[in-house]
N, CA, C, O and the ligand as a Tripos MOL2 file, in Angstrom:
@<TRIPOS>MOLECULE
protein
  277   275    70     0     0
PROTEIN
NO_CHARGES

@<TRIPOS>ATOM
      1 N           0.8440   -1.2000    0.0000 N.3       1 MET1
      2 CA          0.0000    0.0000    0.0000 C.3       1 MET1
      3 C           0.8800    1.2510    0.0000 C.2       1 MET1
      4 O           1.8220    1.3610    0.7850 O.2       1 MET1
      5 N           0.5630    2.1790   -0.8780 N.am      2 THR2
      6 CA          1.3230    3.4350   -0.8780 C.3       2 THR2
      7 C           0.7800    4.3390    0.2340 C.2       2 THR2
      8 O          -0.2960    4.1010    0.7810 O.2       2 THR2
      9 N           1.5370    5.3560    0.5420 N.am      3 SER3
     10 CA          1.0790    6.2640    1.6010 C.3       3 SER3
     11 C          -0.1810    6.9980    1.1550 C.2       3 SER3
     12 O          -1.0290    7.3480    1.9750 O.2       3 SER3
     13 N          -0.2970    7.2290   -0.1680 N.am      4 LYS4
     14 CA         -1.4810    7.9190   -0.6730 C.3       4 LYS4
     15 C          -2.7280    7.0430   -0.4840 C.2       4 LYS4
     16 O          -3.7930    7.5200   -0.0940 O.2       4 LYS4
     17 N          -2.5570    5.7500   -0.7750 N.am      5 GLU5
     18 CA         -3.6690    4.8110   -0.5720 C.3       5 GLU5
     19 C          -4.0490    4.7190    0.9060 C.2       5 GLU5
     20 O          -5.2280    4.6580    1.2570 O.2       5 GLU5
     21 N          -3.0410    4.7110    1.7510 N.am      6 ALA6
     22 CA         -3.3010    4.6460    3.1910 C.3       6 ALA6
     23 C          -4.1080    5.8570    3.6300 C.2       6 ALA6
     24 O          -5.0350    5.7490    4.4320 O.2       6 ALA6
     25 N          -3.7380    7.0070    3.0900 N.am      7 LEU7
     26 CA         -4.4540    8.2370    3.4290 C.3       7 LEU7
     27 C          -5.9050    8.1590    2.9520 C.2       7 LEU7
     28 O          -6.8240    8.5620    3.6650 O.2       7 LEU7
     29 N          -6.1010    7.6330    1.7330 N.am      8 GLU8
     30 CA         -7.4640    7.4700    1.2100 C.3       8 GLU8
     31 C          -8.3050    6.5830    2.1360 C.2       8 GLU8
     32 O          -9.4720    6.8680    2.4030 O.2       8 GLU8
     33 N          -7.6840    5.5030    2.6180 N.am      9 ASN9
     34 CA         -8.3910    4.5880    3.5270 C.3       9 ASN9
     35 C          -8.7850    5.2980    4.8090 C.2       9 ASN9
     36 O          -9.8950    5.1180    5.3100 O.2       9 ASN9
     37 N          -7.8880    6.0940    5.3320 N.am     10 ILE10
     38 CA         -8.1760    6.8270    6.5700 C.3      10 ILE10
     39 C          -9.3260    7.7960    6.3340 C.2      10 ILE10
     40 O         -10.2200    7.9270    7.1700 O.2      10 ILE10
     41 N          -9.2960    8.4790    5.1830 N.am     11 LYS11
     42 CA        -10.3660    9.4310    4.8620 C.3      11 LYS11
     43 C         -11.7120    8.7280    4.7760 C.2      11 LYS11
     44 O         -12.7170    9.2230    5.2850 O.2      11 LYS11
     45 N         -11.7210    7.5690    4.1270 N.am     12 LYS12
     46 CA        -12.9670    6.8150    3.9890 C.3      12 LYS12
     47 C         -13.5030    6.4160    5.3550 C.2      12 LYS12
     48 O         -14.6980    6.5280    5.6280 O.2      12 LYS12
     49 N         -12.5900    5.9450    6.2150 N.am     13 GLY13
     50 CA        -12.9920    5.5470    7.5630 C.3      13 GLY13
     51 C         -13.5380    6.7410    8.3240 C.2      13 GLY13
     52 O         -14.5150    6.6240    9.0640 O.2      13 GLY13
     53 N         -12.9080    7.8800    8.1380 N.am     14 TYR14
     54 CA        -13.3420    9.1040    8.8170 C.3      14 TYR14
     55 C         -14.7360    9.5110    8.3520 C.2      14 TYR14
     56 O         -15.5810    9.8710    9.1720 O.2      14 TYR14
     57 N         -14.9840    9.4580    7.0440 N.am     15 ASP15
     58 CA        -16.2990    9.8190    6.5070 C.3      15 ASP15
     59 C         -17.3870    8.9060    7.0670 C.2      15 ASP15
     60 O         -18.4710    9.3650    7.4280 O.2      15 ASP15
     61 N         -17.0880    7.6180    7.1330 N.am     16 THR16
     62 CA        -18.0570    6.6500    7.6560 C.3      16 THR16
     63 C         -18.3640    6.9650    9.1090 C.2      16 THR16
     64 O         -19.5240    6.9560    9.5200 O.2      16 THR16
     65 N         -17.3410    7.2400    9.8750 N.am     17 LEU17
     66 CA        -17.4960    7.5500   11.2890 C.3      17 LEU17
     67 C         -18.3090    8.8250   11.4750 C.2      17 LEU17
     68 O         -19.1880    8.8990   12.3330 O.2      17 LEU17
     69 N         -18.0010    9.8260   10.6580 N.am     18 LYS18
     70 CA        -18.6980   11.1000   10.7260 C.3      18 LYS18
     71 C         -20.1920   10.9000   10.4450 C.2      18 LYS18
     72 O         -21.0530   11.4790   11.1080 O.2      18 LYS18
     73 N         -20.4710   10.0560    9.4330 N.am     19 GLU19
     74 CA        -21.8460    9.7540    9.0810 C.3      19 GLU19
     75 C         -22.5810    9.1090   10.2620 C.2      19 GLU19
     76 O         -23.7210    9.4610   10.5660 O.2      19 GLU19
     77 N         -21.9140    8.1690   10.9140 N.am     20 LEU20
     78 CA        -22.5130    7.4810   12.0520 C.3      20 LEU20
     79 C         -22.7970    8.4460   13.1830 C.2      20 LEU20
     80 O         -23.8620    8.3990   13.7980 O.2      20 LEU20
     81 N         -21.8430    9.3230   13.4570 N.am     21 VAL21
     82 CA        -22.0060   10.2920   14.5400 C.3      21 VAL21
     83 C         -23.1580   11.2380   14.2130 C.2      21 VAL21
     84 O         -23.9830   11.5380   15.0770 O.2      21 VAL21
     85 N         -23.2150   11.7080   12.9680 N.am     22 GLU22
     86 CA        -24.2670   12.6470   12.5800 C.3      22 GLU22
     87 C         -25.6480   11.9970   12.6460 C.2      22 GLU22
     88 O         -26.6260   12.6480   13.0140 O.2      22 GLU22
     89 N         -25.7240   10.7360   12.2940 N.am     23 ARG23
     90 CA        -26.9980   10.0300   12.3340 C.3      23 ARG23
     91 C         -27.4770    9.8470   13.7680 C.2      23 ARG23
     92 O         -28.6710    9.6860   14.0180 O.2      23 ARG23
     93 N         -26.5360    9.8730   14.7030 N.am     24 ASP24
     94 CA        -26.8970    9.6580   16.0950 C.3      24 ASP24
     95 C         -27.2860   10.9510   16.8050 C.2      24 ASP24
     96 O         -27.6850   10.9200   17.9690 O.2      24 ASP24
     97 N         -27.1760   12.0770   16.1210 N.am     25 ILE25
     98 CA        -27.6380   13.3480   16.6810 C.3      25 ILE25
     99 C         -29.1000   13.4970   16.2550 C.2      25 ILE25
    100 O         -29.3910   13.5100   15.0590 O.2      25 ILE25
    101 N         -30.0230   13.6100   17.2130 N.am     26 PRO26
    102 CA        -31.4390   13.6700   16.8450 C.3      26 PRO26
    103 C         -31.7370   14.8550   15.9270 C.2      26 PRO26
    104 O         -31.2760   15.9710   16.1630 O.2      26 PRO26
    105 N         -32.5160   14.5920   14.8800 N.am     27 LYS27
    106 CA        -32.9700   15.6650   13.9920 C.3      27 LYS27
    107 C         -34.4750   15.7440   14.0940 C.2      27 LYS27
    108 O         -35.1480   14.7220   14.2280 O.2      27 LYS27
    109 N         -35.0000   16.9330   14.0320 N.am     28 LYS28
    110 CA        -36.4430   17.1010   14.1330 C.3      28 LYS28
    111 C         -37.1500   16.4540   12.9450 C.2      28 LYS28
    112 O         -36.7370   16.5920   11.7930 O.2      28 LYS28
    113 N         -38.2230   15.7490   13.2660 N.am     29 VAL29
    114 CA        -39.0380   15.1010   12.2420 C.3      29 VAL29
    115 C         -39.6430   16.1810   11.3360 C.2      29 VAL29
    116 O         -40.0820   17.2270   11.8140 O.2      29 VAL29
    117 N         -39.6610   15.9210   10.0520 N.am     30 CYS30
    118 CA        -40.2400   16.8790    9.1020 C.3      30 CYS30
    119 C         -41.6740   16.4830    8.7770 C.2      30 CYS30
    120 O         -42.0750   15.3360    8.9750 O.2      30 CYS30
    121 N         -42.4270   17.4280    8.2860 N.am     31 TYR31
    122 CA        -43.8040   17.1480    7.8660 C.3      31 TYR31
    123 C         -43.9890   17.6430    6.4400 C.2      31 TYR31
    124 O         -43.5150   18.7220    6.0850 O.2      31 TYR31
    125 N         -44.6710   16.8630    5.6320 N.am     32 ASP32
    126 CA        -44.9290   17.3020    4.2600 C.3      32 ASP32
    127 C         -46.1590   18.2040    4.2490 C.2      32 ASP32
    128 O         -46.7290   18.4820    5.3040 O.2      32 ASP32
    129 N         -46.5770   18.6680    3.0600 N.am     33 ASN33
    130 CA        -47.6640   19.6530    3.0120 C.3      33 ASN33
    131 C         -49.0390   19.1220    3.4070 C.2      33 ASN33
    132 O         -49.9720   19.9040    3.5960 O.2      33 ASN33
    133 N         -49.1760   17.7950    3.5350 N.am     34 VAL34
    134 CA        -50.4430   17.2850    4.0720 C.3      34 VAL34
    135 C         -50.2820   16.8100    5.5170 C.2      34 VAL34
    136 O         -51.1560   16.1290    6.0510 O.2      34 VAL34
    137 N         -49.1750   17.1690    6.1380 N.am     35 GLY35
    138 CA        -48.9960   16.9100    7.5620 C.3      35 GLY35
    139 C         -48.4920   15.5290    7.9230 C.2      35 GLY35
    140 O         -48.5220   15.1420    9.0910 O.2      35 GLY35
    141 N         -48.0290   14.7840    6.9340 N.am     36 ARG36
    142 CA        -47.4750   13.4640    7.2420 C.3      36 ARG36
    143 C         -46.0270   13.6150    7.6630 C.2      36 ARG36
    144 O         -45.2650   14.3890    7.0830 O.2      36 ARG36
    145 N         -45.6670   12.8580    8.6890 N.am     37 SER37
    146 CA        -44.2930   12.9490    9.1700 C.3      37 SER37
    147 C         -43.3540   12.2480    8.2000 C.2      37 SER37
    148 O         -43.6950   11.2250    7.6050 O.2      37 SER37
    149 N         -42.1760   12.8160    8.0570 N.am     38 GLU38
    150 CA        -41.1640   12.1450    7.2410 C.3      38 GLU38
    151 C         -39.7800   12.3860    7.8200 C.2      38 GLU38
    152 O         -39.5490   13.3280    8.5780 O.2      38 GLU38
    153 N         -38.8760   11.5090    7.4380 N.am     39 CYS39
    154 CA        -37.5180   11.5640    7.9600 C.3      39 CYS39
    155 C         -36.7820   12.8140    7.4550 C.2      39 CYS39
    156 O         -36.8230   13.1080    6.2610 O.2      39 CYS39
    157 N         -36.1140   13.5480    8.3490 N.am     40 PRO40
    158 CA        -35.3830   14.7370    7.9260 C.3      40 PRO40
    159 C         -34.1570   14.4140    7.0610 C.2      40 PRO40
    160 O         -33.6290   15.2940    6.3820 O.2      40 PRO40
    161 N         -33.7160   13.1860    7.0840 N.am     41 SER41
    162 CA        -32.5200   12.8350    6.3140 C.3      41 SER41
    163 C         -32.8400   12.2470    4.9500 C.2      41 SER41
    164 O         -32.2390   12.6340    3.9480 O.2      41 SER41
    165 N         -33.7900   11.3070    4.9050 N.am     42 CYS42
    166 CA        -34.0350   10.6190    3.6400 C.3      42 CYS42
    167 C         -35.4180   10.9300    3.0560 C.2      42 CYS42
    168 O         -35.7580   10.4340    1.9810 O.2      42 CYS42
    169 N         -36.2230   11.7510    3.7600 N.am     43 ASP43
    170 CA        -37.5610   12.1370    3.3020 C.3      43 ASP43
    171 C         -38.5140   10.9600    3.1170 C.2      43 ASP43
    172 O         -39.5080   11.0710    2.4000 O.2      43 ASP43
    173 N         -38.2230    9.8670    3.7440 N.am     44 ARG44
    174 CA        -39.1230    8.7190    3.6160 C.3      44 ARG44
    175 C         -39.9530    8.5770    4.8750 C.2      44 ARG44
    176 O         -39.6060    9.0970    5.9360 O.2      44 ARG44
    177 N         -41.0570    7.8600    4.7350 N.am     45 ASN45
    178 CA        -41.9840    7.7310    5.8420 C.3      45 ASN45
    179 C         -41.8720    6.3380    6.4800 C.2      45 ASN45
    180 O         -42.7490    5.4880    6.3290 O.2      45 ASN45
    181 N         -40.7740    6.1430    7.1870 N.am     46 TYR46
    182 CA        -40.5720    4.8780    7.8930 C.3      46 TYR46
    183 C         -40.3930    5.1730    9.3770 C.2      46 TYR46
    184 O         -39.4810    4.6580   10.0240 O.2      46 TYR46
    185 N         -41.2770    6.0070    9.9000 N.am     47 LEU47
    186 CA        -41.0520    6.5260   11.2460 C.3      47 LEU47
    187 C         -41.8970    5.8510   12.3210 C.2      47 LEU47
    188 O         -41.7840    6.1770   13.5020 O.2      47 LEU47
    189 N         -42.7390    4.9140   11.9100 N.am     48 PHE48
    190 CA        -43.5840    4.2400   12.8900 C.3      48 PHE48
    191 C         -43.3480    2.7410   12.8300 C.2      48 PHE48
    192 O         -43.0200    2.1820   11.7830 O.2      48 PHE48
    193 N         -43.5250    2.1030   13.9850 N.am     49 ASN49
    194 CA        -43.4250    0.6490   13.9660 C.3      49 ASN49
    195 C         -44.8010    0.0570   13.6590 C.2      49 ASN49
    196 O         -45.7440    0.8010   13.3900 O.2      49 ASN49
    197 N         -44.9270   -1.2470   13.6950 N.am     50 GLY50
    198 CA        -46.1570   -1.9180   13.3150 C.3      50 GLY50
    199 C         -47.3720   -1.4860   14.1170 C.2      50 GLY50
    200 O         -48.4980   -1.5540   13.6250 O.2      50 GLY50
    201 N         -47.1540   -1.0420   15.3440 N.am     51 ARG51
    202 CA        -48.2810   -0.6110   16.1790 C.3      51 ARG51
    203 C         -48.4920    0.8950   16.1120 C.2      51 ARG51
    204 O         -49.1710    1.4680   16.9640 O.2      51 ARG51
    205 N         -47.9200    1.5260   15.1150 N.am     52 MET52
    206 CA        -48.0350    2.9630   14.9080 C.3      52 MET52
    207 C         -47.4560    3.7790   16.0640 C.2      52 MET52
    208 O         -47.8950    4.8960   16.3360 O.2      52 MET52
    209 N         -46.4680    3.2010   16.7320 N.am     53 ASN53
    210 CA        -45.7290    3.9840   17.7160 C.3      53 ASN53
    211 C         -44.5750    4.6830   17.0190 C.2      53 ASN53
    212 O         -44.0170    4.1750   16.0460 O.2      53 ASN53
    213 N         -44.2300    5.8430   17.5260 N.am     54 ARG54
    214 CA        -43.1200    6.5860   16.9280 C.3      54 ARG54
    215 C         -41.8040    5.8630   17.1570 C.2      54 ARG54
    216 O         -41.5080    5.4290   18.2700 O.2      54 ARG54
    217 N         -41.0360    5.7390   16.1210 N.am     55 ASN55
    218 CA        -39.7130    5.1410   16.2480 C.3      55 ASN55
    219 C         -38.7010    6.1790   16.7070 C.2      55 ASN55
    220 O         -38.8330    7.3680   16.4190 O.2      55 ASN55
    221 N         -37.7010    5.7130   17.4170 N.am     56 LYS56
    222 CA        -36.6230    6.6190   17.8200 C.3      56 LYS56
    223 C         -35.6660    6.8480   16.6570 C.2      56 LYS56
    224 O         -34.9640    7.8580   16.6020 O.2      56 LYS56
    225 N         -35.6510    5.9000   15.7360 N.am     57 TYR57
    226 CA        -34.7660    5.9880   14.5830 C.3      57 TYR57
    227 C         -35.5670    5.7730   13.3140 C.2      57 TYR57
    228 O         -36.5570    5.0410   13.3110 O.2      57 TYR57
    229 N         -35.1420    6.4080   12.2470 N.am     58 CYS58
    230 CA        -35.7710    6.1640   10.9590 C.3      58 CYS58
    231 C         -35.5560    4.7050   10.5660 C.2      58 CYS58
    232 O         -34.4410    4.1900   10.6380 O.2      58 CYS58
    233 N         -36.6400    4.0460   10.1490 N.am     59 GLY59
    234 CA        -36.5550    2.6480    9.7660 C.3      59 GLY59
    235 C         -35.8470    2.4360    8.4360 C.2      59 GLY59
    236 O         -35.5270    1.3070    8.0640 O.2      59 GLY59
    237 N         -35.6070    3.5280    7.7270 N.am     60 TYR60
    238 CA        -34.9620    3.3940    6.4150 C.3      60 TYR60
    239 C         -33.4630    3.6920    6.4920 C.2      60 TYR60
    240 O         -32.6400    2.8790    6.0710 O.2      60 TYR60
    241 N         -33.1170    4.8640    7.0330 N.am     61 CYS61
    242 CA        -31.7060    5.2490    7.0090 C.3      61 CYS61
    243 C         -31.0420    5.2440    8.3830 C.2      61 CYS61
    244 O         -29.8250    5.4010    8.4860 O.2      61 CYS61
    245 N         -31.8460    5.0620    9.4530 N.am     62 GLY62
    246 CA        -31.2440    4.9940   10.7790 C.3      62 GLY62
    247 C         -31.0250    6.3340   11.4570 C.2      62 GLY62
    248 O         -30.4210    6.4030   12.5270 O.2      62 GLY62
    249 N         -31.5200    7.4090   10.8280 N.am     63 GLN63
    250 CA        -31.3880    8.7340   11.4480 C.3      63 GLN63
    251 C         -32.1210    8.7630   12.7870 C.2      63 GLN63
    252 O         -33.2690    8.3300   12.8850 O.2      63 GLN63
    253 N         -31.4550    9.2710   13.8040 N.am     64 ARG64
    254 CA        -32.1110    9.4280   15.1010 C.3      64 ARG64
    255 C         -33.0940   10.5870   15.0230 C.2      64 ARG64
    256 O         -32.7920   11.6290   14.4410 O.2      64 ARG64
    257 N         -34.2820   10.4000   15.6160 N.am     65 LEU65
    258 CA        -35.3480   11.3690   15.4250 C.3      65 LEU65
    259 C         -35.7060   12.1280   16.6840 C.2      65 LEU65
    260 O         -35.7090   11.5700   17.7810 O.2      65 LEU65
    261 N         -36.0040   13.3920   16.5180 N.am     66 ASP66
    262 CA        -36.4580   14.2450   17.5990 C.3      66 ASP66
    263 C         -37.9340   14.5650   17.3480 C.2      66 ASP66
    264 O         -38.2750   15.2700   16.3970 O.2      66 ASP66
    265 N         -38.7970   14.0410   18.2100 N.am     67 TRP67
    266 CA        -40.2500   14.2050   18.0170 C.3      67 TRP67
    267 C         -40.7970   15.3940   18.7770 C.2      67 TRP67
    268 O         -42.0040   15.6350   18.7380 O.2      67 TRP67
    269 N         -39.9560   16.1470   19.4650 N.am     68 SER68
    270 CA        -40.4910   17.2790   20.2220 C.3      68 SER68
    271 C         -40.9900   18.3490   19.2530 C.2      68 SER68
    272 O         -40.4660   18.5040   18.1500 O.2      68 SER68
    273 N         -41.9940   19.0700   19.6840 N.am     69 GLU69
    274 CA        -42.5870   20.0840   18.7840 C.3      69 GLU69
    275 C         -41.7230   21.3270   18.7370 C.2      69 GLU69
    276 O         -42.0560   22.2840   18.0390 O.2      69 GLU69
    277 ZN        -34.4480    8.2730    7.0950 Zn       70 ZN70
@<TRIPOS>BOND
     1     1     2 1
     2     2     3 1
     3     3     4 2
     4     3     5 am
     5     5     6 1
     6     6     7 1
     7     7     8 2
     8     7     9 am
     9     9    10 1
    10    10    11 1
    11    11    12 2
    12    11    13 am
    13    13    14 1
    14    14    15 1
    15    15    16 2
    16    15    17 am
    17    17    18 1
    18    18    19 1
    19    19    20 2
    20    19    21 am
    21    21    22 1
    22    22    23 1
    23    23    24 2
    24    23    25 am
    25    25    26 1
    26    26    27 1
    27    27    28 2
    28    27    29 am
    29    29    30 1
    30    30    31 1
    31    31    32 2
    32    31    33 am
    33    33    34 1
    34    34    35 1
    35    35    36 2
    36    35    37 am
    37    37    38 1
    38    38    39 1
    39    39    40 2
    40    39    41 am
    41    41    42 1
    42    42    43 1
    43    43    44 2
    44    43    45 am
    45    45    46 1
    46    46    47 1
    47    47    48 2
    48    47    49 am
    49    49    50 1
    50    50    51 1
    51    51    52 2
    52    51    53 am
    53    53    54 1
    54    54    55 1
    55    55    56 2
    56    55    57 am
    57    57    58 1
    58    58    59 1
    59    59    60 2
    60    59    61 am
    61    61    62 1
    62    62    63 1
    63    63    64 2
    64    63    65 am
    65    65    66 1
    66    66    67 1
    67    67    68 2
    68    67    69 am
    69    69    70 1
    70    70    71 1
    71    71    72 2
    72    71    73 am
    73    73    74 1
    74    74    75 1
    75    75    76 2
    76    75    77 am
    77    77    78 1
    78    78    79 1
    79    79    80 2
    80    79    81 am
    81    81    82 1
    82    82    83 1
    83    83    84 2
    84    83    85 am
    85    85    86 1
    86    86    87 1
    87    87    88 2
    88    87    89 am
    89    89    90 1
    90    90    91 1
    91    91    92 2
    92    91    93 am
    93    93    94 1
    94    94    95 1
    95    95    96 2
    96    95    97 am
    97    97    98 1
    98    98    99 1
    99    99   100 2
   100    99   101 am
   101   101   102 1
   102   102   103 1
   103   103   104 2
   104   103   105 am
   105   105   106 1
   106   106   107 1
   107   107   108 2
   108   107   109 am
   109   109   110 1
   110   110   111 1
   111   111   112 2
   112   111   113 am
   113   113   114 1
   114   114   115 1
   115   115   116 2
   116   115   117 am
   117   117   118 1
   118   118   119 1
   119   119   120 2
   120   119   121 am
   121   121   122 1
   122   122   123 1
   123   123   124 2
   124   123   125 am
   125   125   126 1
   126   126   127 1
   127   127   128 2
   128   127   129 am
   129   129   130 1
   130   130   131 1
   131   131   132 2
   132   131   133 am
   133   133   134 1
   134   134   135 1
   135   135   136 2
   136   135   137 am
   137   137   138 1
   138   138   139 1
   139   139   140 2
   140   139   141 am
   141   141   142 1
   142   142   143 1
   143   143   144 2
   144   143   145 am
   145   145   146 1
   146   146   147 1
   147   147   148 2
   148   147   149 am
   149   149   150 1
   150   150   151 1
   151   151   152 2
   152   151   153 am
   153   153   154 1
   154   154   155 1
   155   155   156 2
   156   155   157 am
   157   157   158 1
   158   158   159 1
   159   159   160 2
   160   159   161 am
   161   161   162 1
   162   162   163 1
   163   163   164 2
   164   163   165 am
   165   165   166 1
   166   166   167 1
   167   167   168 2
   168   167   169 am
   169   169   170 1
   170   170   171 1
   171   171   172 2
   172   171   173 am
   173   173   174 1
   174   174   175 1
   175   175   176 2
   176   175   177 am
   177   177   178 1
   178   178   179 1
   179   179   180 2
   180   179   181 am
   181   181   182 1
   182   182   183 1
   183   183   184 2
   184   183   185 am
   185   185   186 1
   186   186   187 1
   187   187   188 2
   188   187   189 am
   189   189   190 1
   190   190   191 1
   191   191   192 2
   192   191   193 am
   193   193   194 1
   194   194   195 1
   195   195   196 2
   196   195   197 am
   197   197   198 1
   198   198   199 1
   199   199   200 2
   200   199   201 am
   201   201   202 1
   202   202   203 1
   203   203   204 2
   204   203   205 am
   205   205   206 1
   206   206   207 1
   207   207   208 2
   208   207   209 am
   209   209   210 1
   210   210   211 1
   211   211   212 2
   212   211   213 am
   213   213   214 1
   214   214   215 1
   215   215   216 2
   216   215   217 am
   217   217   218 1
   218   218   219 1
   219   219   220 2
   220   219   221 am
   221   221   222 1
   222   222   223 1
   223   223   224 2
   224   223   225 am
   225   225   226 1
   226   226   227 1
   227   227   228 2
   228   227   229 am
   229   229   230 1
   230   230   231 1
   231   231   232 2
   232   231   233 am
   233   233   234 1
   234   234   235 1
   235   235   236 2
   236   235   237 am
   237   237   238 1
   238   238   239 1
   239   239   240 2
   240   239   241 am
   241   241   242 1
   242   242   243 1
   243   243   244 2
   244   243   245 am
   245   245   246 1
   246   246   247 1
   247   247   248 2
   248   247   249 am
   249   249   250 1
   250   250   251 1
   251   251   252 2
   252   251   253 am
   253   253   254 1
   254   254   255 1
   255   255   256 2
   256   255   257 am
   257   257   258 1
   258   258   259 1
   259   259   260 2
   260   259   261 am
   261   261   262 1
   262   262   263 1
   263   263   264 2
   264   263   265 am
   265   265   266 1
   266   266   267 1
   267   267   268 2
   268   267   269 am
   269   269   270 1
   270   270   271 1
   271   271   272 2
   272   271   273 am
   273   273   274 1
   274   274   275 1
   275   275   276 2
@<TRIPOS>SUBSTRUCTURE
     1 MET1         2 RESIDUE 1 A MET
     2 THR2         6 RESIDUE 1 A THR
     3 SER3        10 RESIDUE 1 A SER
     4 LYS4        14 RESIDUE 1 A LYS
     5 GLU5        18 RESIDUE 1 A GLU
     6 ALA6        22 RESIDUE 1 A ALA
     7 LEU7        26 RESIDUE 1 A LEU
     8 GLU8        30 RESIDUE 1 A GLU
     9 ASN9        34 RESIDUE 1 A ASN
    10 ILE10       38 RESIDUE 1 A ILE
    11 LYS11       42 RESIDUE 1 A LYS
    12 LYS12       46 RESIDUE 1 A LYS
    13 GLY13       50 RESIDUE 1 A GLY
    14 TYR14       54 RESIDUE 1 A TYR
    15 ASP15       58 RESIDUE 1 A ASP
    16 THR16       62 RESIDUE 1 A THR
    17 LEU17       66 RESIDUE 1 A LEU
    18 LYS18       70 RESIDUE 1 A LYS
    19 GLU19       74 RESIDUE 1 A GLU
    20 LEU20       78 RESIDUE 1 A LEU
    21 VAL21       82 RESIDUE 1 A VAL
    22 GLU22       86 RESIDUE 1 A GLU
    23 ARG23       90 RESIDUE 1 A ARG
    24 ASP24       94 RESIDUE 1 A ASP
    25 ILE25       98 RESIDUE 1 A ILE
    26 PRO26      102 RESIDUE 1 A PRO
    27 LYS27      106 RESIDUE 1 A LYS
    28 LYS28      110 RESIDUE 1 A LYS
    29 VAL29      114 RESIDUE 1 A VAL
    30 CYS30      118 RESIDUE 1 A CYS
    31 TYR31      122 RESIDUE 1 A TYR
    32 ASP32      126 RESIDUE 1 A ASP
    33 ASN33      130 RESIDUE 1 A ASN
    34 VAL34      134 RESIDUE 1 A VAL
    35 GLY35      138 RESIDUE 1 A GLY
    36 ARG36      142 RESIDUE 1 A ARG
    37 SER37      146 RESIDUE 1 A SER
    38 GLU38      150 RESIDUE 1 A GLU
    39 CYS39      154 RESIDUE 1 A CYS
    40 PRO40      158 RESIDUE 1 A PRO
    41 SER41      162 RESIDUE 1 A SER
    42 CYS42      166 RESIDUE 1 A CYS
    43 ASP43      170 RESIDUE 1 A ASP
    44 ARG44      174 RESIDUE 1 A ARG
    45 ASN45      178 RESIDUE 1 A ASN
    46 TYR46      182 RESIDUE 1 A TYR
    47 LEU47      186 RESIDUE 1 A LEU
    48 PHE48      190 RESIDUE 1 A PHE
    49 ASN49      194 RESIDUE 1 A ASN
    50 GLY50      198 RESIDUE 1 A GLY
    51 ARG51      202 RESIDUE 1 A ARG
    52 MET52      206 RESIDUE 1 A MET
    53 ASN53      210 RESIDUE 1 A ASN
    54 ARG54      214 RESIDUE 1 A ARG
    55 ASN55      218 RESIDUE 1 A ASN
    56 LYS56      222 RESIDUE 1 A LYS
    57 TYR57      226 RESIDUE 1 A TYR
    58 CYS58      230 RESIDUE 1 A CYS
    59 GLY59      234 RESIDUE 1 A GLY
    60 TYR60      238 RESIDUE 1 A TYR
    61 CYS61      242 RESIDUE 1 A CYS
    62 GLY62      246 RESIDUE 1 A GLY
    63 GLN63      250 RESIDUE 1 A GLN
    64 ARG64      254 RESIDUE 1 A ARG
    65 LEU65      258 RESIDUE 1 A LEU
    66 ASP66      262 RESIDUE 1 A ASP
    67 TRP67      266 RESIDUE 1 A TRP
    68 SER68      270 RESIDUE 1 A SER
    69 GLU69      274 RESIDUE 1 A GLU
    70 ZN70       277 GROUP 0 **** ****
């Protein structure tokens, strides 16, 4: 491995880690124009479990969710 390749690997690892950390910071749930909740990160509606309880994390991308108004 060249030093340049090693640096690329470190950068990739850093980006992945950064993504994980950012996903773990709660983001406020978004609402579309008809008032349906959607994920602030991926805009998808995977925010409830089978019993229609609010999920703490987006079921699609894993974004941590903040349900406070
Ligand atoms: Zn999501």
